[in-house]
Phi, psi and omega in degrees: 000129176287150184234106182259140177257131185229139178282307179236115178255125179248124181253108180121153191222037173268198179304325182290309182298315181291321179294319176302319181295318180300312181292317181294320181294318181291338177275004177077023185267004178045059183293151174243127183243132174254125190287333188082185188282345179234081181306129183092344174071201186301329184296337180287350177262008176246156178277278186256133172261112186253354186248013178271122184306140176099355177240081185300332180265001186082166178215145177294135184303315180294320179298316181300317179293324177294321177296316180297320179298313179302319181295319178296318181291325181303326181265007172103017175285136174265122184250128180241132177274085182203172188239127173288127186247344177201150176225151170228104181264007181274349178245157175228133355303154182292147177255130178229130178259135181244132180050029178061008184236326186255132179253132180242151169246123184240133178282334173210152182229132173248115182271118182224045189277354172069202183220163182233144181299143178270151176245165182288329180091022174261143187304322184296338179295316179289321181303323185253018177301132182063011174232041180124336177260129184215152175252015182211100182295322183295325180286320193249352184305323181309323182290346186248020177303132177079005180241158176280142181222166176235148174234134177252129177146168185223002182263189180302319183293323177297317180296318179297313182296318181297315181290325177298312182292330181298336177285339185254333191244148180295328180212138177237125175265120177257118187259112186245128187290326182253191181264011177212165178260154175270349186299158178297156184307315184296321179291321178298317179301315182299318179296312184292334179273000179264110190297332184265016171257123175254123181267128174257102181281159177048042188234139175235159180267120179275319184205144171263129185259150180185181176218199183304328185283346182124205184292134176240344181178189178211146176258120183253152176229133177280118186282359173266315187255342183081000181292137180253143175223153174246135175245149178256116181223155178259341181230141182229111188252133180260131176218060188245025174107184187227157174243126179292143181274076187236011184305320183288349181259001180301134180082353180252318182241145176292134180227163173275182186296338179270354179096008175282138181291132178276133175238157176291123185310137180083005179215182175247014184286133175266187177288348177257119180297125180100354175245128186236146180239130184227155176077203189293348179291338181240003186232109177253007184262306188265311174054039180249156178301319184290322179287325177297314179299319179301315180287333175299315175301314180300318181299317180294318180293320177298318180294319179300315179297317179300313182293323178297319179294320177301314183297316180299322178300313182297318179298319181301317181282000000 
């Protein structure tokens, strides 16, 4: 195993990871960033980001990530297209394994691994993945213009996806498990005021139906009455939440019951001194590009302070 020594190791490449890299690089810390299996993260699966300050016309998500990457590289960040596969935070410097072959020693680590969309877990979902089943309406909605579609979920993202699709599709079926939505009042109003969204309350998806061409419909069941109905749709969109990408940190970092990394409030510090968590891996509340970027900046400043204190310690001894 080759053994590389790194001052600031950044794991992950969304708005949080790249912003951390920009700040760490400008501080002269020569950060090394590993992109993970989805370079650019979740934003690369969206088309236009319209709510990031400074882009009055909006910006394409993938383009934005490429711009952030260039900015990080301009100040001397080394970017590697590889996946961190194991960590050992019980030793210092920390040990990180990449692609199961390369071993790194890091004086500080910034965890920016983000989160991944959740699926229902029914077999037909996998069968029709990318053939009508999608976890991102903004990315794939365009393909379903003029066709009926379904959205599963009850939160803000489900409401957002349903209203987004309602602009493209003649009818949107919104499948809600309970008799109410979790979405914010304004989003609920928007859904209820959109005439071509039909809400199916107390409803779960039993099966996604389809043929060689892809999804053709779904069989729904009312969880109060047990009554089954079939709807005919060409697209089936999931908006039922996210799972943080924290499996490799289990047993190393403190997490909440959902697997989000716990940080000391007002900072990016984890329970391991010298390891910092930024972006959606530690945020299940806001989950925005701008908040992720903000914590990325905090993580780099926290790491810089940590390394300066370490250095002062060494001089002292």
